C-alpha positions as CSV (number, residue, x, y, z in Angstrom):
1,X,26.5,93.1,74.1
2,X,27.8,92.2,77.5
3,X,29.3,94.5,79.6
4,X,32.6,94.4,80.8
5,X,33.4,94.0,84.3
6,X,35.1,96.8,86.3
7,X,38.2,94.7,87.0
8,X,38.5,93.8,83.1
9,X,38.8,97.8,83.3
10,X,41.0,98.4,85.6
11,X,43.4,95.8,84.6
12,X,42.6,97.1,80.8
13,X,43.6,100.7,82.0
14,X,46.9,99.7,84.2
15,X,48.3,97.7,81.2
16,X,48.0,101.0,79.1
17,X,49.7,103.1,81.7
18,X,52.4,100.4,81.9
19,X,52.8,100.3,78.1
20,X,53.0,104.5,78.0
21,X,55.7,104.1,80.7
22,X,57.7,101.5,79.3
23,X,57.7,103.5,75.8
24,X,58.4,107.0,77.7
25,X,61.3,105.1,79.4
26,X,62.4,103.9,76.0
27,X,62.7,107.0,74.4
28,X,64.4,108.5,77.2
29,X,67.1,106.2,77.1
30,X,67.3,105.8,73.5
31,X,67.7,109.8,73.3
32,X,70.3,109.2,76.0
33,X,72.1,106.9,74.4
34,X,72.9,109.3,71.4
35,X,74.3,111.9,72.6
36,X,76.4,110.3,75.1
37,X,77.4,108.2,71.8
38,X,78.0,112.0,70.4
39,X,80.9,112.9,72.8
40,X,83.1,110.9,70.9
41,X,82.1,113.2,67.9
42,X,82.9,116.3,69.7
43,X,79.5,117.5,70.2
44,X,79.8,118.3,73.6
45,X,83.1,119.1,73.6
46,X,84.1,122.6,75.5
47,X,87.8,123.9,75.8
48,X,89.0,126.3,78.9
49,X,91.8,128.5,78.7
50,X,93.2,129.4,82.3
51,X,95.1,132.4,83.0
52,X,96.6,132.4,86.1
53,X,100.2,133.3,88.0
54,X,101.4,129.9,90.4
55,X,104.5,130.5,91.9
56,X,107.8,128.4,91.0
57,X,108.9,125.5,93.1
58,X,105.1,124.0,94.4
59,X,104.5,120.3,95.4
60,X,102.5,118.4,93.2
61,X,99.3,118.6,95.7
62,X,99.8,122.0,96.0
63,X,100.1,122.5,92.2
64,X,96.7,120.6,91.7
65,X,94.9,123.0,95.0
66,X,96.4,126.0,93.0
67,X,94.8,124.8,89.3
68,X,91.6,124.0,91.0
69,X,91.4,127.1,92.7
70,X,92.7,128.9,89.7
71,X,89.8,127.0,87.5
72,X,86.8,127.1,90.3
73,X,87.2,130.7,90.2
74,X,87.1,131.3,86.6
75,X,84.3,129.1,86.4
76,X,82.3,131.2,89.0
77,X,83.3,134.4,87.4
78,X,82.2,133.2,83.9
79,X,79.1,131.6,85.1
80,X,77.7,133.8,87.4
81,X,79.0,137.1,86.1
82,X,81.2,138.2,89.7
83,X,83.4,141.0,89.0
């Protein structure tokens, strides 16, 4: 039998590696597409209950800031168990 050339072996290995890479990327995109499509079905749905006291007669910008501060504080306490 004829011995394969070194160049041929390198090209063959490169082709094999690119094939594995392409299959890997395809699987990642397929799985992420399935997960993102599942959002419409409520797979990743989370409900939040925010309990805080906010003063009356705040302007819209101030109200948004107060709500965001309260949510961030509650989220950090829940996530990192800060007492």
